[in-house]
N, C-alpha and C positions, 0 to 999 in steps of 0.2 A: 163931627159929621153926624147928622141926625138919622140918616137912612143908610145903614150899612149895605143893604141890598143894592141900592143904586150905585154905591161906591164900588162894590164888587163888579157890577156890570161895566163900569168905566175901566176898571183894571183889566177885565177880560178883553176889552177892545185894544188894550196896549200889548198884552203878551199872548193872547189867545185863550179861549175858554178852558182848554185842557190844562193850562198852566196856572189857573186860579182854583184852589181847592177849598171850598167853604168847609168849615168844621162841621162834622156830623158825628155825634157820640157813638154811632154804630159802625163807623168806618174811620178810625183814626189814621192819620198819615204819619209815617215814621219820623218826619222832620219836626213833628210837634213836640216830641219827647226827648229827654236825655236821661242821665243817671238819676236826676233829682225829680222829686214830685214838683209839678208845675201846673199852672192854670192852663186852660185851653185858649188858644188864640182865636181871633175872629175868622181867620183864614190863613192858608199858606199860599204864597205866590212864588212861582219858579220862573224867573226871567231867563232869556236866552243870551243877552249881551248887555253891554254898558249903556247903549242907547235906550233900551227898554227900561233899564233901572233908572236912567235919567228921567224918563217920562213918568215912571211910577212915583219918583220922589217929588216931581213937580206937582203931581196930583195930591199926594199925601201932605205936602207942605201947604198947599192951598186950602186943604180941608182939615188940617191939624190932626192927621191920622198917624198914629204911632207905628213905627217899624222896628222889628227886632231882626238882626242879621243872623243867618244860620250858615255855618260852614259844615265841617264834617261831623260835628256833634261830640267830639272827644273831650270837650271842656269839663273840668271838675270844679269850676268856680261859679257855676250858675250863669255863665256869660250868655247862654242862648235860651235862658228860661223866658217863657212868655209871661207877661203881666196880666193877661186875660182881656185886655182892651186893645190889643195890637194885632198887626199882621206880621207873620214870620216871612221874611224874604230869604229864600234858599239860593245859594250860589252854585248849586250842584251842576248846572249846565254850563257854567263858565269854566270849562275843563280842558282848554286847548293850550298846548305848548306851542307858542307862536314861532319862536326862533331859539336856536342854540348856536351861538357864535364862538367858534373855537379860537379865533384870533383875538377877539376882544375879551374872551372868557366871561361871557355873560349868557344868561337865559332870559328870554322874555316870555312870560306865562300869564294866563288868566288865573285868577286867584282861587278858582274852584278845582284846580289840579290837586290830586292827592299827593302828598309830600313824597311818599315812597316811589310813586310813578315818576316824578321829576328826578329823583336821585338815580334811579335805574337808567333813565334816558340819557342823562348827562354823562354817566359812566361809559356809555358807548363811544363817547368822544374823548375818552381819557381825562375827563374832568370830574369834579366833585362839588356838591353843595355840602360843606363840612358841618353838618348837624345830623347826628343819629338819634332823632327824636323818637321816643319809645312808642308814641301813637302814630308814627309815620304811615302805617298801613291804612289808617282811616282819616287822619286829620288833613285838612286842606292847607295849602301853603299860605293862603290868605289869613287863616286863623293863626298860624304860626307867626305871621308878620304882625297881626293885630295885637298879640300879647307879648311880642318879643320873646318867643319860645326859646328856652335853653335846652341843653342835652348833655350827655356825657362829654362830648367834644367841646363844650363851652369852656372847659378848663384851658384849652389851648387857643381856641378860635373865638371865644366870646359867644354872644347869643345871635339869633337870627338877624337882629337889627344891624349887625356889622356887615351883612352881605346884601343889603338892600340899597340899590343905587337910585331908583326912581320908581314912582308909583302913579298909576292912573286912578283917580278918585272921583266918585260921584258925590257931590256935596248934598246936604239936606234939601237945598232949594232946587236940585236937579242939574246944577252946572257941573260940567266935567272938566277937571284940570289934571295936568301932570305936575308933580311936586318938585321936579328937578330936571336934570339932564343925565344922559347916559355916559357920564364921564367919572373917572376915579377921583379927580380933584375938582372942587367947586366951592368957591368962597364968596358966592354972589348972594349975600344977605342971609336971612334966617333959613335954617335947614327944615323946610316943610316936610321933606321925606321922613326925617326922624321924628317929627312931631306926630305924623300919622302912624308911624311904626310904634306900636305899643298903646295906641289910643283906644283899643278895644271896641272899635266900631262906633264910638260916640261922636266923632267929628265928621265922618264921611264913610262911604262904602268903597273899599279898595277893590278895584276890578281887574287891574293888571299890575304886574311887578317886573322890574328889571333886577335880576339877581346876579351878584358877583359869584364866580366859580373859581376854584383853584385846581391845579393839577392833581390827578388821582394819586393817592399814596398807597404804599405797601404797609400793611398793619401787622403788628405783633402783639398778642394778648396773653397776659398772665392772669390766672385765677389763683388767689392765695388765701387759704384759711388761716386765722390767727386764734390763739387760745384766749385772747382778751382784746377788748377795744383799745386798751392802753398800748399794747404792743403794736397794733395796727397803726395808731397815730405816730408812735415812735418811728416806725418804718417809713411812713410818708414824709415825716419831717426830715429824715436823713436823705431820702430821695431828692427832696427839693433843695436841701442845704448843699448837696453835691452838684447842683446845677443841672441835673437830668431834666429832660423835657417831655414828660408824658403828654399824650393827647387826651387821655381820659383817666380819671381816678374815681372809681365808683365803689360805694359802700352799701352793705346790707347787714343788718343785725341777725342774730341767731334765730329769733322767732320768725323773721321774714324769710330767711333761707329755708327753714323747715316747712313753712307754709307753701312756698313755691315748689319745693320738691314733692310735697303731698299733692299739689294741684297737677303736676306733671306726671304723677305716679312713678316717680323715680326714686327707688329705695337705695340705689347704689351711691348716690351723692349725699345722702344724709350723714352728717358728721356732728361730732360733739363740740365743735369749735365755738368760740364766743363771738366771732365776727368774720366777715368775708370781704375780700377786696378784688376788684377787677382793675388792672392797670395796663394801659395800652400805649404803645409807642408806634411812631411812624418813621418810615424812610422813603426816599424817592423810589419809584417803581423799578429803576434800573439798578438799585443797590441790592446785593445778594445777601447782606448780613446786617445785623443790628449792632452798632458799635457799643451800645450800653448793655448788651446781653450779659456779659461776664460780671459787670458791676451789680446788676440787678440780682443775678443768681447768688452772689456773695451776700447781699443784703437780705434776701429771702432766707438763706440758711441761718443768718444771724438772728432773725426775729420770729421765724415760724418753724415749728417741728413737723408740720403736716406735709403731705405730698402736694406738690404744686402742679397744676395743669397749664400747659402752654399750647397756644394755637397760632398757626401761621397762615394756613389756607383759609379761604373764604368760608368753606363749610365748617371747618373746625372752630373758627371764631364765632360763627352764627350759633353753633351748638353751645359754646360757653356763655355767650351773651344772653341766651334765652333765659337763664336762671336769674338774670337781672331784669330783662325786658318784660318778663311775664308776671312781674310782681303785682301790677295793677289788676290783671285778670284774676290772679290768685286771691287777692283781697275781695274782689267782687263776688267770687265764687264762695268764699268762706263765710262772709257776713256783711251786713250793712256797715258802712264805715264813713268817717269824715276825714278828709285829707287837709292837713294844715301845712302850708308851704312857706318857707322863710329862707333868707340868706344872711350870713354873718361872716365877718372876717375869719379866715381859716385859723389865724393865730389864737382865737378864743373858742374855736368850735368844740374842742374836747371838753372844756369846762361847761359850755352851754349844753352839750350832749348829756353830761352827768346831771345837770340841774333839771333837764326835761324828763329824764327817766325817773327822777325823784318825784316830780310833780305828777306824772302818770301813776306812780305807785300810791301817792297820797289820795288820788281819786279812785283808786282801785280799778283803773281802766286797763284793758288789754289792748296793746297796739304794737306797731312796728315802726322803726326808724330806718329810712332808706335815703340815699342821697348822692349828689354829685360832690363828694367830700372835698375834692381838690379845690373847688371854687366856693366852698362854704354854703352850698345850697342843699337844704334837707327837706324831706317830707315826713310828717308824722301821720300815719294812718291809724286812727283810733276806732276800734270796733264797737259796735252798738252793744251796750249792756242790756240784755233782754230782761233782766230782773227789774229794770226801771220802767216806769210809765213813760210815754212819749214826752209828757210835760217835764218830768224829772230829768229824763235823759237830755233834753234840749237845754235845761237849766244848768246841769252839771257840766256838759261838754263846753258850754259857753264860759262857765267859770274857769274850767281847766285851761281853755285856750287864751282867755284873758290873762291868766297868771303866766302862761308861757309867753304871751305877747310882751308882757312887762320885762321878762328876762331878755327877749330878743332886742327890744328897743334899748334896754339898759346897756347892751353890749354893742350898740351901734349898728344893729341889723335892720333888714328890710322885710316887711310883710305886705303882700306876698313876695316870694322870690322870683318865680318864673311862670306861674299859672295865670297871672293877671288878677285883678280885683273882682271883676264881674259883679254878681249880685251877693254872693255869700261872704266875701271877704271885706265888705264895706266897713263894718264896725272895727275890724282890726287895722285896716288902712287908715281910717280917720284917727286912730290912736298913735300910729307910728309915723305919720307925716304931719308937719306943722300946719297950723291954721292959715298962715300966710301963703304957703305953697298951695294948699288946697283952694284957697280963694283965687289965686292966679289961674289954677287949672279950670275952675268954674267959669272964670271970665273968658278963657280961651274957648270953652264949650259954647258960651253964649255968642261969641263972634261967628262961629261956624253954624250953630244950630240954635238960634234965638228962641224957637218955639219948643225946643227940647223933645223932638219927636223921634230921634234916632237913638236906639238903645238907652232910652231916657232914664231907666231905673238902675243902670249899671254904674259902678265906681263910686258915685256920690250918693 
């Protein structure tokens, strides 16, 4: 489109002048930025509903105007970065919980609903969206759907994708479709719902979602320090071998735990342990005890010499979980860092962990490893080496991650694991997924978005 001013005038007629915010260097809008350095968009547009988004997309499609979709902005993969020649479309006003159906155990929501708001609302009905996503306080449910977000509870329940029944989607040409039906079983052709779940906004704009819910559970949480990572792995292996069924198994290394304690200004919890584990179990709300409690206590005594903390009430659990959930904030407060996210089979995770720590040492990088250890999903946060120039830092961190990527792929792993490909993980994604598969994905992209206007520089 030759004249962006006339284009913005047309968009204002669709959503109202107050909802189209031209970029002005002296007055940046919060939705233009995220954790990463990014170019400035042409404008930010904030529609009120799916119909307005449909008209926006019809206009953009006709004028070949690029759109980048913005949710809560908690992305760490560059998924909401502007390319500099696009308009950012923010979903912040699509924030209505339309229905919570206790009998069907579903919630119908607009995708700008903050994840934590949804979780707290369904709990009032004795129901649960079984994902305790660490960024739930700011992430939108639509963003969680768009990248198939995982969480500590993914060990038991799988990712967000497992709880999506149906989606309302605005296609790049402006057409609005529902991808399925609000039923638990549906074998009528290709599963378009799951195609859009995890598509990272490259195929269409998800505006409503029908989400499966489960009965609310009673939760029991153990926090266990171990003198070494090896003993921690031995403990988990025996837990799983005995057939016990935790809902979450979370890991943090010693450096990471020390960092979060410093961030929280909590000297009481600083320990000389080599690794830390959160392991959570669930029972039905009407049950007064945890059947596995005695077995777990015996195993803890076998593998750890440290005092173990146990939480049963909501307040106690929240207090223990904060040492895991605040790790992202702790890293941001400490230093600039890069987050590398991957998944591997649990059976090889200890060997992979040891290889990764060796590679970090080879590059003389300071970092932490944190993860959903039960399902083999880990995050490596590598802190910026301030002794290196920006050019040398970018070169060496890329070399380091390329070497780690080779290890992950060699063990049958996936890169990324749960954060999505976005803009920053493209080079690792292209090395870990076969050319044929990527070719098929690109053809699917062309079917829905032949002009490549929607999140066009993401994934590929």
